[in-house]
C-alpha positions as a LaTeX table, in Angstrom:
\begin{tabular}{lrrr}
\hline
Residue & $x$ (\AA) & $y$ (\AA) & $z$ (\AA) \\
\hline
Met1 & 16.73 & 15.20 & $-34.71$ \\
Ala2 & 19.53 & 17.97 & $-34.69$ \\
Ala3 & 16.81 & 20.56 & $-34.66$ \\
Val4 & 15.04 & 19.10 & $-31.66$ \\
Ile5 & 18.10 & 18.90 & $-29.79$ \\
Val6 & 18.96 & 22.57 & $-30.38$ \\
Leu7 & 15.51 & 23.64 & $-29.67$ \\
Ala8 & 15.63 & 21.71 & $-26.52$ \\
Gly9 & 18.28 & 24.22 & $-25.57$ \\
Val10 & 16.08 & 27.04 & $-26.44$ \\
Leu11 & 12.78 & 25.92 & $-24.74$ \\
Gly12 & 14.26 & 23.90 & $-21.90$ \\
Ala13 & 14.14 & 25.28 & $-18.39$ \\
Gly14 & 17.38 & 25.90 & $-16.71$ \\
Leu15 & 19.27 & 26.61 & $-19.79$ \\
Phe16 & 20.74 & 29.94 & $-18.88$ \\
Gly17 & 21.10 & 29.38 & $-15.09$ \\
Ser18 & 23.43 & 27.38 & $-13.11$ \\
Glu19 & 24.72 & 24.02 & $-14.44$ \\
Ala20 & 21.89 & 21.47 & $-13.92$ \\
Ile21 & 22.93 & 17.87 & $-13.13$ \\
Ala22 & 20.78 & 15.20 & $-14.62$ \\
Ala23 & 19.01 & 14.37 & $-11.31$ \\
Glu24 & 17.48 & 17.90 & $-11.49$ \\
Leu25 & 16.00 & 17.53 & $-14.92$ \\
Asp26 & 12.74 & 15.94 & $-13.86$ \\
Ala27 & 10.00 & 15.38 & $-16.56$ \\
Ala28 & 8.31 & 18.65 & $-15.66$ \\
Thr29 & 11.61 & 20.43 & $-16.64$ \\
Arg30 & 11.89 & 18.60 & $-19.78$ \\
Thr31 & 8.39 & 19.01 & $-21.07$ \\
Ile32 & 7.93 & 21.67 & $-23.57$ \\
Lys33 & 5.13 & 22.90 & $-25.80$ \\
Ala34 & 5.15 & 20.89 & $-29.06$ \\
Asn35 & 2.83 & 23.04 & $-31.09$ \\
Glu36 & 0.22 & 25.98 & $-31.25$ \\
Ala37 & $-2.46$ & 23.64 & $-30.11$ \\
Gly38 & $-0.74$ & 23.14 & $-26.81$ \\
Asp39 & 0.25 & 19.54 & $-27.17$ \\
Thr40 & 3.37 & 18.88 & $-25.23$ \\
Val41 & 6.44 & 16.48 & $-25.54$ \\
Thr42 & 8.81 & 15.42 & $-22.78$ \\
Leu43 & 12.38 & 15.17 & $-24.02$ \\
Pro44 & 14.69 & 12.43 & $-22.88$ \\
Val45 & 17.43 & 13.70 & $-20.42$ \\
Glu46 & 20.07 & 13.00 & $-22.90$ \\
Asp47 & 18.40 & 15.01 & $-25.66$ \\
Phe48 & 17.82 & 17.91 & $-23.32$ \\
Leu49 & 21.55 & 18.00 & $-22.21$ \\
Arg50 & 22.72 & 17.73 & $-25.74$ \\
Gly51 & 20.44 & 20.49 & $-26.79$ \\
Arg52 & 21.89 & 22.66 & $-24.31$ \\
Lys53 & 25.37 & 21.87 & $-25.35$ \\
Lys54 & 24.68 & 22.29 & $-29.07$ \\
Phe55 & 22.77 & 25.59 & $-28.22$ \\
Asn56 & 25.82 & 26.84 & $-26.30$ \\
Val57 & 28.06 & 26.03 & $-29.22$ \\
Ala58 & 26.02 & 27.17 & $-32.08$ \\
Cys59 & 23.77 & 29.86 & $-30.75$ \\
Ala60 & 25.04 & 31.28 & $-27.36$ \\
Thr61 & 27.37 & 33.60 & $-29.30$ \\
Cys62 & 24.54 & 35.90 & $-30.23$ \\
His63 & 22.08 & 34.74 & $-27.53$ \\
Val64 & 24.08 & 35.32 & $-24.59$ \\
Ala65 & 22.26 & 34.59 & $-21.30$ \\
Gly66 & 18.98 & 34.12 & $-23.16$ \\
Ile67 & 18.95 & 37.61 & $-24.86$ \\
Thr68 & 19.40 & 38.52 & $-28.51$ \\
Lys69 & 22.64 & 40.35 & $-28.78$ \\
Thr70 & 21.48 & 42.39 & $-31.82$ \\
Asn71 & 18.28 & 43.47 & $-29.85$ \\
Pro72 & 18.55 & 42.93 & $-25.91$ \\
Asn73 & 14.85 & 43.67 & $-25.80$ \\
Val74 & 14.15 & 40.35 & $-27.35$ \\
Gly75 & 14.70 & 37.33 & $-25.13$ \\
Leu76 & 14.56 & 33.59 & $-25.59$ \\
Asp77 & 12.18 & 33.03 & $-22.50$ \\
Thr78 & 8.75 & 31.68 & $-23.51$ \\
Glu79 & 7.01 & 34.89 & $-22.74$ \\
Ser80 & 9.11 & 36.85 & $-25.20$ \\
Leu81 & 8.73 & 34.08 & $-27.87$ \\
Glu82 & 5.03 & 34.13 & $-27.40$ \\
Gly83 & 5.03 & 37.74 & $-28.27$ \\
Ala84 & 6.63 & 37.27 & $-31.53$ \\
Phe85 & 4.70 & 37.26 & $-34.80$ \\
Pro86 & 4.06 & 34.38 & $-35.39$ \\
Ala87 & 4.41 & 33.19 & $-31.77$ \\
Arg88 & 7.72 & 31.18 & $-31.44$ \\
Asp89 & 7.04 & 29.64 & $-28.09$ \\
Asn90 & 6.66 & 25.97 & $-29.23$ \\
Leu91 & 8.73 & 23.38 & $-30.80$ \\
Ala92 & 7.00 & 23.47 & $-34.26$ \\
Ala93 & 7.36 & 27.23 & $-34.41$ \\
Leu94 & 10.89 & 27.21 & $-33.59$ \\
Val95 & 11.73 & 24.50 & $-36.19$ \\
Asp96 & 9.76 & 26.75 & $-38.66$ \\
Tyr97 & 11.90 & 29.64 & $-37.70$ \\
Leu98 & 15.08 & 27.68 & $-38.37$ \\
His99 & 13.81 & 27.11 & $-41.83$ \\
Asn100 & 12.07 & 30.63 & $-42.29$ \\
Pro101 & 13.68 & 33.24 & $-39.96$ \\
Thr102 & 11.85 & 36.64 & $-39.76$ \\
Thr103 & 12.12 & 39.64 & $-37.58$ \\
Tyr104 & 10.29 & 39.61 & $-34.21$ \\
Asp105 & 7.23 & 41.30 & $-35.80$ \\
Gly106 & 7.18 & 38.79 & $-38.73$ \\
Leu107 & 7.55 & 41.39 & $-41.29$ \\
Val108 & 11.05 & 41.00 & $-42.73$ \\
Glu109 & 12.62 & 37.61 & $-43.85$ \\
Ile110 & 16.09 & 37.54 & $-42.33$ \\
Ser111 & 17.62 & 34.28 & $-43.57$ \\
Glu112 & 20.81 & 36.16 & $-44.74$ \\
Leu113 & 21.31 & 37.57 & $-41.29$ \\
His114 & 20.29 & 34.71 & $-39.05$ \\
Pro115 & 21.34 & 31.13 & $-39.44$ \\
Ser116 & 18.78 & 29.11 & $-41.14$ \\
Thr117 & 18.39 & 26.06 & $-43.41$ \\
Lys118 & 17.94 & 28.60 & $-46.19$ \\
Ser119 & 21.27 & 30.05 & $-45.64$ \\
Ser120 & 23.41 & 26.88 & $-44.81$ \\
Asp121 & 25.97 & 28.20 & $-47.42$ \\
Ile122 & 26.64 & 31.23 & $-45.15$ \\
Phe123 & 26.19 & 29.43 & $-41.90$ \\
Pro124 & 27.62 & 25.87 & $-42.21$ \\
Lys125 & 26.34 & 24.81 & $-38.77$ \\
Met126 & 22.84 & 24.68 & $-40.25$ \\
Arg127 & 23.77 & 21.97 & $-42.97$ \\
Asn128 & 22.96 & 19.18 & $-40.47$ \\
Leu129 & 19.37 & 20.34 & $-39.63$ \\
Thr130 & 16.60 & 18.38 & $-41.46$ \\
Arg131 & 12.88 & 18.13 & $-41.25$ \\
Met132 & 13.31 & 14.75 & $-39.41$ \\
Ile133 & 11.97 & 16.55 & $-36.27$ \\
Ser134 & 8.51 & 16.97 & $-38.16$ \\
Lys135 & 8.29 & 13.27 & $-38.76$ \\
Gln136 & 9.33 & 12.40 & $-35.20$ \\
Phe137 & 6.87 & 14.72 & $-33.44$ \\
Arg138 & 4.26 & 14.79 & $-36.27$ \\
Leu139 & 4.57 & 18.44 & $-36.79$ \\
Thr140 & 3.33 & 20.29 & $-39.79$ \\
Phe141 & 4.62 & 23.47 & $-41.32$ \\
\hline
\end{tabular}
């Protein structure tokens, strides 16, 4: 579940803008693409808000205002994530990335440089992420 919550922060609308209150988080805002086939999932408000908070604690150091600090040309908006290879514009793909991070073009494995479950010895924040999300949303990797 930790992965879903963090990824809600990545894919959720309004993450990098002004603080949204729960009333502004309607179902359309909380609905994200679940997989490459285009299925969607609507996150509960609590998970969405927890995701934003966890993202801000664990990821925002390098992904300030939705960009990638080491490569400001790569953003975390869905359009940029769609352009990655493989595309990272859905929940299943981002969960896969947390397990198997690669460069934007997909050519170089970067688990020693980017937090991932493979590198939880280097990045302790990744120790709590599990494949539980795959069971909850019936995602395959």
